[in-house]
C-alpha positions in Angstrom: -12.2 6.7 -19.7 -14.7 4.7 -21.6 -14.6 0.9 -21.4 -16.1 -1.6 -23.8 -17.3 -5.2 -23.3 -17.3 -7.7 -26.2 -18.8 -11.1 -25.6 -19.8 -14.2 -27.5 -21.3 -17.3 -26.0 -19.1 -20.0 -27.4 -15.4 -20.5 -28.2 -16.2 -21.1 -31.9 -17.7 -17.6 -32.3 -15.5 -14.6 -33.1 -15.3 -11.3 -31.3 -13.8 -9.5 -34.3 -16.8 -7.5 -35.4 -17.5 -6.2 -32.0 -13.9 -5.3 -31.4 -13.6 -3.6 -34.8 -16.7 -1.5 -34.0 -15.4 -0.6 -30.5 -12.0 0.5 -32.0 -13.9 2.7 -34.5 -15.6 4.3 -31.5 -12.2 5.0 -29.9 -11.6 1.8 -27.9 -8.1 0.4 -27.5 -6.7 -2.9 -26.4 -6.5 -1.5 -22.9 -10.2 -0.4 -22.8 -11.9 -3.3 -24.6 -12.7 -6.3 -22.3 -13.3 -9.6 -24.2 -15.1 -12.7 -23.1 -16.2 -16.0 -24.5 -18.6 -17.4 -22.0 -22.0 -19.0 -22.3 -25.0 -18.6 -20.0 -27.1 -15.7 -19.1 -25.9 -15.3 -15.5 -23.4 -12.4 -15.0 -22.2 -14.0 -11.8 -20.1 -16.5 -13.9 -18.6 -13.9 -16.2 -15.1 -13.2 -14.8 -14.2 -10.5 -17.3 -17.6 -8.8 -16.8 -16.9 -8.7 -13.0 -13.4 -7.4 -13.6 -14.8 -4.6 -15.8 -17.4 -3.7 -13.2 -14.5 -3.0 -10.8 -13.0 -0.5 -13.2 -16.2 1.1 -14.5 -18.0 4.1 -13.2 -21.3 5.5 -14.3 -21.2 6.9 -17.8 -17.9 5.0 -18.6 -19.3 2.1 -20.6 -20.9 1.7 -24.0 
């Protein structure tokens, strides 16, 4: 299964364009992980960390 990660850095920004693109690529609500989080550190990105628990090599785009 392929998982997708959509992220913007503020609550005011929209994820719509990323999600639409991922859906065109075959993503579904179940396989697209979404996050609105600022900062460059991945340690504070809860959704990213959750995705990494599911992902295997070759399973992300």
